[in-house]
N, C-alpha and C positions, 0 to 999 in steps of 0.2 A: 746872692743873698748864701750866705755859710752858715752851715749848719756843726753843730756838735752831734759824733754822731756818737750819745747816750741813747739811752729810750728812747729823751723826745723826739726821734725820726721815725719814728711807726706812729707817733698819735701826733703831726704833723702830718705826713702824709695819708691817714684815717682822717682828720683836720678837714686837709685839703678835697678830699674826696668830695667826704662832704656840705662845700661848700659846690662846686661845680656840682652836685644833685640839685641842687637850688634851686643855679638858673639853669638846670635842665627844667626841672617843674615845669619852668615861670617863662619854659621856649627857648631860652637866652642860650645859645649854643658855642657862640662868640665866646659869650664872657666862660662860659666851662673851660669851652678850647682853651684860651691864657690860664686857666685857671691846672687844666690835664699840664699845660706845660712846664709850671711850678711843680710837680707831681715827679716828670719828669728828670726837670735839670734834682731837680732834691734826690734820687734817688741815680741819678748818677755818680752824682757826689760822693756820696755814699756806697757805691761801689768799687770807684776810687781813692773811698778812704779804707776801703773793707777786703781786700785783696787779700791780709795774711790770713782769714779767716776761713776757707772753703765754709765753709753749711750758715752762714751771716749770704756773702760771694751770694750764695745761687737761690739762695732766698730773697735776693735782693733781686735778681735776674729775673726769676718767675715776675716777683711785683713793677720793674721792668716792663716789661711782654704785656702784662696786662693794663699799664699807665698808655705804652702806644696806643693798645686795640681801642682803650676807653676814647683816647684825643683822636685816635682817626673816625671813628664814630659820631664825633662830635664836626669833624670834616663833612664826613660824608653827607648830614642833619645837612648841613652847608653845601649839600651840591657841589665840594671844594672834591673831585675822583681823585686826579691824582695829586693831590698830598694827601687824600685819605689810601691810598691804595701804597704811597711810601708809608703812613707809621705804621700799615698790618702789615708790609713787608719788616720795618726793623720788631715789629713784637715776633714774629714768625723766625727770625735769627734767630732765637737765642732756644738754647735746649726743649724749652716748658712748652714753645708752638700753640696756644692756647689755640682751639679749638671755633673758636668766637671767629679770631684773625681769621684764620680760611674761611669763614660761612661769608665774614660780612668784607673782606676779597673779593672772595666768589660772588661776592652780592652786586657789589657796582660790577663784571664784566655780564652778570644779566640783564642789569638795565643797560650797559652802552652793548649788547647784541652779540656780544662774543658767547658764544655760549659752549665751546669747546669749552675754554678759561673757566668759565663759571665750575663745570662738570664737578673738571681735575684738582678746584675747590673741594668744591664742594664730598667730593671721594676723599679728600683731606680730613675735613674736619665731620668724615662717617669714623675715618680713620680710628680717630684720637675718639671718638665719643658715637659709637656706632647708636647711642640714644637720641641722638638730636633730631629731632623731627621738624624741624625750621628745612634745615639742610640736606634733609632727604627729599621734601617740598619738594625748594628752588632745586633738587638734582629734576626728580621727576618730570619738574612744570618748563626747564632747556630742555631733559629732550623730549619732549611733547613737542615744542618748538622749534626746534634741528628737521624732526622728521615735520612739522606741517610747511615750516620756508621750503623742504626737497623740495614735497609734497608741489606749492604752489607753483616753486623753480618749474617743476616737470611738465603741469598745466600752461605753462606762460611760452615753450620753444614752443618754439614751428612744427610741424613733423616731419623726417625727413622727405614726406611721399608728397604734401603741399612742395617740397622744395624743386619737385623732378619734374 
């Protein structure tokens, strides 16, 4: 689908975001993901067409980072973690680096038990937005889980005195 890059591009993108929200409200995350596929494609086309206008190009790159984050979140909600991480990585490749993308990727690491990676992502989210409460809470929980698991490992190790 091709779009002329006049004022209809922002309206088209906003209209698609509203459409995605309706899918989300009905918990149709697959439908919302498909709409975000279209948002990503439209913005990429706009970026390609607007390489000569630095201001517009930068704004479109910010929008694309947010669109990748939103699409990644739809994949997360469908428990498609590998593809969600790919979208979060895409979002983080842009200069704007949304804090939410670090948080969302970190949440996947946390759910997979990769607590150190989760903490790194939460730290990055907090570096961008020090008031990101959910990132603070997830980081604290991951730190607590690391301590708990190391404590449990120590309890499960046979003592050296028993081995002698």
